[in-house]
C-alpha positions in Angstrom: -0.1 0.1 -0.4 3.0 2.4 0.7 4.0 2.3 -3.0 0.8 2.6 -4.3 0.5 6.1 -2.0 3.4 7.1 -3.1 2.7 6.8 -6.9 -0.7 8.8 -6.1 1.1 11.3 -4.4 3.6 11.4 -7.5 0.1 12.0 -9.6 -1.3 14.6 -7.4 1.5 16.6 -7.6 2.5 15.7 -11.9 -1.2 15.7 -12.8 -1.0 12.8 -14.3 -4.5 11.0 -15.5 -4.3 7.6 -16.6 -7.9 6.7 -16.6 -10.0 7.9 -19.4 -13.5 7.7 -19.9 -14.7 6.2 -22.8 -17.8 7.5 -23.0 -16.9 11.5 -22.8 -13.2 11.2 -22.3 -13.2 13.1 -19.2 -10.0 11.7 -17.4 -8.9 10.6 -13.9 -5.7 10.8 -11.8 -7.3 8.1 -9.1 -9.0 5.1 -10.3 -11.9 5.3 -7.2 -12.5 8.5 -9.4 -13.1 7.3 -12.6 -15.4 4.1 -11.0 -17.5 7.0 -9.7 -17.4 8.9 -12.4 -18.6 5.9 -14.9 -22.1 5.7 -12.4 -23.1 9.2 -14.7 -22.9 7.3 -17.6 -25.4 3.8 -16.0 -28.8 3.8 -15.7 -28.5 1.1 -12.7 -29.8 2.1 -9.6 -29.1 -0.8 -6.9 -29.6 1.3 -3.8 -33.5 1.7 -3.2 -35.0 3.1 -0.1 -37.4 1.1 2.3 -39.5 3.4 2.9 -40.7 5.1 -0.7 -38.7 2.8 -3.4 -37.2 5.8 -4.7 -33.9 4.1 -6.1 -29.7 4.9 -6.3 -26.9 5.0 -8.4 -24.8 5.6 -4.6 -24.9 4.6 -1.2 -24.3 7.8 0.2 -27.1 9.4 -1.5 -29.7 6.8 -0.2 -28.0 7.7 2.7 -28.9 11.6 2.9 -32.5 10.7 1.3 -33.6 8.1 4.2 -33.0 11.7 6.5 -36.1 12.9 4.9 -38.3 10.5 6.5 -36.1 10.4 9.3 -36.3 13.7 10.0 -32.3 13.4 10.8 -30.6 16.6 10.9 -27.4 16.2 11.6 -25.3 19.0 10.9 -26.1 21.4 13.7 -24.7 25.4 13.4 -22.6 26.2 15.8 -23.5 29.9 15.5 -27.0 30.5 15.3 -28.4 26.5 16.0 -29.8 25.3 13.1 -29.8 22.0 11.5 -29.1 20.9 8.1 -29.8 17.0 6.6 -26.6 17.6 4.3 -23.3 18.4 5.3 -23.0 20.2 1.6 -26.2 22.8 3.2 -24.4 23.0 6.5 -21.3 24.9 5.0 -22.8 27.3 2.1 -25.1 28.3 5.7 -21.9 29.0 7.5 -21.0 31.5 4.6 -23.3 33.6 6.0 -21.5 33.5 9.5 -18.0 33.8 8.2 -18.9 36.4 5.9 -17.2 34.0 2.9 -17.7 35.4 -0.7 -16.3 32.8 -2.8 -17.6 33.0 -6.6 -16.0 36.3 -8.4 -17.0 38.3 -11.4 -13.9 38.2 -13.4 -14.9 41.2 -15.0 -15.7 43.6 -11.8 -14.1 41.8 -9.3 -17.6 41.5 -7.1 -17.9 38.8 -4.9 -21.0 36.5 -4.2 -21.7 34.2 -1.7 -23.9 31.7 -3.9 -22.7 30.4 -7.3 -26.2 31.1 -8.0 -25.7 35.0 -7.3 -22.9 35.2 -9.5 -24.4 33.2 -12.6 -27.1 35.9 -12.3 -24.9 38.5 -11.9 -25.1 42.1 -14.7 -22.0 42.8 -14.6 -21.6 47.3 -15.3 -17.9 46.7 -16.3 -19.2 44.8 -19.5 -20.7 46.3 -22.4 -24.8 45.8 -23.3 -25.0 43.1 -25.1 -22.1 40.7 -24.2 -23.0 37.6 -23.0 -20.5 36.2 -20.2 -20.2 33.3 -17.9 -18.7 34.6 -14.6 -16.7 31.4 -14.0 -13.1 33.1 -14.7 -12.8 30.2 -17.8 -10.0 31.0 -20.0 -12.0 30.1 -22.8 -14.0 32.8 -22.4 -11.9 35.3 -21.4 -10.4 34.8 -24.8 -13.4 34.7 -26.7 -14.3 37.7 -25.7 -10.8 39.6 -26.2 -10.6 41.6 -29.2 -7.7 40.0 -30.8 -9.9 36.7 -31.7 -13.0 38.0 -32.1 -12.5 39.3 -35.4 -11.0 35.9 -36.3 -14.2 34.2 -35.5 -16.7 36.9 -36.9 -14.2 36.4 -40.3 -14.9 32.4 -40.0 -18.8 33.1 -39.7 -20.7 32.2 -42.8 -21.9 34.8 -45.3 -25.7 35.5 -45.5 -25.7 37.0 -48.5 -26.8 35.9 -51.5 -23.7 34.9 -54.1 -22.8 36.9 -56.8 -24.9 36.9 -60.3 -22.4 34.4 -62.9 
């Protein structure tokens, strides 16, 4: 196991991704991540709720679902006492108390607590009619740059009629 740990650590450091999905071509560093990803391409849902019959691909998702029936809310905010069924909901809630705003607009640097707020942000730093996803993705920045836009416009097929022969 020690050799495996060293090998996996090396992959993490170098960015090596030896496992590749044959369906969508997404690559993975670890075999476990690759196998988990394959579930998304499968219709198989082997984990069934004994209360309502709803089926799930992953056992952990079934366990989260079962909390709806049991009323269990194991994640409790230390600041205000509000309780949550899912850890992710608790972590998002904590941003209120810590004033954490992890999502930023790449054009105006405004910060947002929630990803949906970032996506729906109407950025005043962009000219009207400009469509930008506020993700910071390099490709999107390139597409908005004045250097690449004229090239793309030149490649658009002409809608004008061809000259008469």
